[in-house]
C-alpha positions in Angstrom: -21.3 11.9 5.2 -18.4 13.5 3.5 -15.7 15.7 5.0 -13.4 18.4 3.9 -9.9 17.9 5.5 -7.0 20.4 5.7 -3.6 19.2 6.6 -1.7 22.4 7.3 1.9 21.4 7.1 4.8 23.8 7.3 5.8 23.1 3.7 2.6 21.9 2.0 -1.1 22.4 2.5 -3.0 19.2 1.8 -6.6 19.6 1.0 -9.0 16.7 0.5 -12.6 15.5 0.3 -13.1 12.2 2.1 -16.0 9.8 2.3 -16.1 6.6 4.4 -12.3 6.3 4.7 -11.7 7.0 1.0 -10.0 10.1 -0.4 -12.3 11.2 -3.2 -10.2 14.2 -4.3 -7.2 16.0 -3.0 -4.9 18.9 -3.9 -1.6 20.4 -2.7 -0.6 24.0 -2.2 2.6 25.5 -1.0 2.3 26.7 2.6 4.5 29.8 2.8 4.1 29.2 6.5 6.6 31.9 7.4 3.9 34.4 6.3 1.2 33.0 8.5 -2.0 31.2 7.7 -4.3 34.2 7.1 -2.7 35.1 3.7 -3.3 31.5 2.5 -7.0 31.4 3.4 -8.3 32.7 0.1 -6.3 30.1 -1.8 -7.6 27.3 0.5 -11.2 28.5 0.0 -10.8 28.5 -3.8 -9.2 25.0 -3.8 -11.9 23.6 -1.5 -14.7 25.1 -3.7 -13.1 23.7 -6.8 -13.0 20.2 -5.3 -16.6 20.5 -4.3 -17.6 21.6 -7.7 -15.5 19.0 -9.6 -16.9 16.2 -7.4 -20.5 17.5 -7.5 -20.6 17.7 -3.7 -23.1 19.9 -2.0 -22.6 21.7 1.3 -25.4 19.7 2.8 -23.4 16.5 2.3 -20.5 17.7 4.5 -20.2 16.9 8.1 -17.6 19.6 8.7 -14.0 20.7 8.1 -11.2 18.6 9.8 -8.0 20.5 10.3 -4.7 19.0 11.4 -2.1 21.4 12.8 1.6 21.0 13.4 1.4 22.4 16.9 -0.4 22.1 20.3 -4.2 22.2 19.8 -7.0 22.7 22.4 -9.4 20.2 20.9 -12.3 21.4 23.2 -12.1 25.1 22.2 -10.8 24.3 18.7 -7.9 26.7 19.2 -4.2 26.5 18.4 -2.3 27.0 21.7 1.3 27.0 20.4 3.1 26.4 17.1 6.8 26.3 16.6 8.5 28.4 13.9 5.6 28.4 11.4 2.2 30.0 11.0 2.8 32.4 13.8 -0.7 33.9 13.5 -2.5 30.6 14.1 -3.0 31.0 17.9 -5.0 34.2 17.3 -7.1 32.8 14.5 -10.6 31.4 14.9 -10.9 28.5 12.5 -14.3 27.5 13.6 -15.8 30.9 12.9 -14.0 31.0 9.5 -15.4 27.6 8.5 -19.0 28.5 9.5 -18.8 31.9 7.7 -17.3 30.3 4.6 -19.2 27.1 4.2 -21.7 27.0 7.1 -20.2 23.9 8.7 -18.2 23.4 11.9 -14.6 22.6 12.5 -12.8 19.8 14.3 -9.1 20.4 14.9 -6.2 18.1 16.1 -2.5 17.9 16.3 -1.1 16.5 13.0 0.7 13.5 14.6 -2.5 12.6 16.6 -4.5 12.8 13.4 -2.0 10.5 11.6 -2.2 8.1 14.5 -6.0 7.9 14.2 -5.6 7.3 10.4 -3.2 4.5 10.9 -5.3 3.0 13.8 -8.5 2.9 11.7 -7.1 2.2 8.2 -3.4 1.4 8.3 -0.6 -0.3 10.3 -2.4 0.0 13.6 -5.6 -1.8 12.8 -6.7 -4.2 15.6 -4.4 -2.5 18.1 -5.5 0.0 20.8 -2.2 0.8 22.4 0.0 2.6 19.9 2.8 5.2 19.8 3.3 7.0 16.4 6.5 8.8 15.5 7.0 10.9 12.4 10.6 11.5 11.2 11.0 14.5 8.9 11.5 18.3 9.1 10.8 17.9 12.8 10.0 14.8 15.0 6.3 14.4 15.7 4.7 12.0 18.1 1.3 10.8 19.4 0.1 8.1 21.9 -3.0 6.1 22.2 -3.8 4.1 25.3 -6.7 1.6 25.4 -8.2 3.1 22.2 -8.1 6.7 23.4 -5.8 9.5 22.2 -3.7 10.9 25.0 -4.2 14.7 25.4 -3.5 15.7 29.0 -4.8 18.7 30.9 -2.9 21.2 28.6 -3.3 19.2 25.4 0.4 18.4 25.0 0.6 14.9 26.4 2.0 12.4 24.0 2.7 14.8 21.1 6.1 16.1 22.3 8.1 12.9 21.9 10.4 14.7 19.5 11.4 17.0 22.3 12.4 14.3 24.8 16.1 14.9 25.8 18.4 12.3 24.4 21.7 14.2 24.7 22.2 16.3 27.9 25.2 18.0 26.2 23.5 18.6 22.9 22.6 21.8 21.1 19.7 24.1 21.7 16.4 23.1 20.1 13.9 25.5 18.5 11.6 24.6 21.4 14.1 25.9 24.0 15.2 22.6 25.3 18.7 21.1 24.9 19.5 17.8 23.2 16.0 17.0 21.9 15.5 14.1 19.5 14.6 16.8 17.0 17.7 18.9 17.5 19.9 15.8 17.2 18.3 14.1 14.2 15.8 15.9 12.1 15.9 17.4 8.6 16.5 20.9 9.8 19.6 19.9 11.9 21.1 17.5 9.3 23.0 20.1 7.2 24.5 21.4 10.5 25.5 17.9 11.4 27.2 17.5 8.1 29.1 20.8 8.1 30.1 20.5 11.7 31.8 17.2 11.2 35.5 17.4 11.4 36.0 15.4 8.2 33.2 17.0 6.1 35.6 18.3 3.5 36.7 14.7 2.8 33.1 13.5 2.5 31.3 12.9 -0.8 28.6 15.1 0.7 30.9 18.2 0.5 29.8 20.4 -2.4 26.3 18.9 -2.5 23.6 21.7 -2.5 21.0 19.6 -0.7 22.2 17.9 2.5 19.1 15.7 3.2 18.4 12.2 4.5 18.1 10.8 1.0 21.7 11.8 0.4 22.8 10.7 3.9 21.5 7.1 3.6 22.7 6.8 0.0 26.3 7.9 0.8 26.4 5.8 4.0 25.4 2.7 2.0 28.2 3.6 -0.5 30.7 3.6 2.4 31.2 7.3 3.0 32.7 7.6 6.5 31.2 10.9 7.5 27.7 10.0 6.2 27.8 6.6 8.0 28.8 8.2 11.3 26.0 10.8 11.1 23.5 8.1 10.1 24.4 6.1 13.1 24.1 9.2 15.3 20.6 9.8 13.9 19.5 6.2 14.3 20.7 6.2 17.9 18.8 9.4 18.7 15.6 8.1 17.1 16.0 4.8 19.0 16.6 6.6 22.3 13.5 8.7 21.8 11.4 5.7 20.9 12.6 3.7 24.0 11.6 6.6 26.2 8.2 6.8 24.6 7.8 3.0 25.2 8.6 3.5 28.8 6.3 6.5 29.1 3.2 5.1 27.3 3.4 1.3 27.4 2.4 0.6 23.8 2.0 -2.7 22.1 3.1 -1.1 18.8 5.3 1.8 17.6 4.4 3.1 14.1 7.1 5.1 12.4 6.2 7.4 9.5 7.5 10.6 7.8 9.6 11.3 4.7 12.8 9.8 6.2 11.1 6.4 6.1 12.0 6.1 2.5 15.0 4.4 4.0 12.9 2.0 6.1 15.0 -1.0 5.1 17.9 0.5 7.1 15.9 2.3 9.9 13.5 -0.4 11.0 16.0 -3.3 11.7 18.3 -0.9 13.6 15.5 0.5 15.8 14.0 -2.9 16.4 17.3 -4.2 17.6 17.9 -1.2 19.9 14.4 -1.4 21.3 14.8 -5.1 22.0 18.1 -4.4 23.8 17.1 -1.2 25.7 13.4 -1.1 26.4 12.2 -2.5 29.7 9.1 -4.5 28.6 8.9 -7.7 30.7 5.5 -8.5 29.3 6.9 -9.1 25.8 8.1 -7.5 22.6 6.9 -4.2 21.2 6.1 -4.3 17.5 8.0 -1.6 15.5 6.3 -1.1 12.1 6.5 1.4 9.2 3.4 3.5 8.7 1.1 2.2 6.0 0.4 5.6 4.6 3.0 8.0 3.2 0.9 11.3 3.3 -2.7 10.4 3.7 -3.0 9.2 7.3 -3.6 12.6 8.8 -6.4 13.4 6.4 -8.1 10.1 7.0 -7.7 10.6 10.7 -9.4 14.0 10.7 -12.3 12.6 8.6 -12.7 9.9 11.2 -12.8 12.4 14.0 -15.5 14.3 12.3 -17.8 11.3 12.7 
């Protein structure tokens, strides 16, 4: 069976048709997440219908619609419970009814990091391993945990997926989640420009005057020897490492998979985090594998298609 998958990210909507672990066709749309999901439904429907037409796929060939959500999802009721600073109308929207009315097929929903973990477990870096933590480094910090081949959900569906909101700095700034000193509020894409501008020597940095203060710039300037960029880079690496050590202590994985857009600098990130984990994680049984995600963008879609099976 084939599956329609929707990866509803805060910046981009990824839409795909998947069969047997292979992406047959996919498309990207801007999210405009600040306006909510309901205004984007018509564009999503048009895009899905175009994919079905272009691939000659009939509705009868589809097992359902798999939707990954950047928030807390009740996977039994197929309902978004909470979502942070994007798509504010999602908790009141019934995706399953929409899917049945539009295409006559049911919906399966999951948190986006859990979906990506399933994709990596089945088809990527996590193959042949059933105890995994996945961390995504990007606009926010996502996470998911698998224990003995089963996704960790918890009674309120938030177990394992809030690793980005573990406290790593008791004296840190306020996070968008309400907590203080989260991994995310210390070292994510949305806090990075603030870290730059708040640095006492920012005006002497090569980053001063740059319009886009992102991680690509940070790692590039740090490698070039820019003092400010190097200090911020080390701060971020330490925050990520502390979060990952905490996840290892919490979930007892054999492997940690790190993905997200920031991993374009994996040649710097992986050796640093591996060294920190070896120094700081209490794992008397042995050494946790720290690996880069196999997929850049596709893991979540592949994971949702697998869940539809």
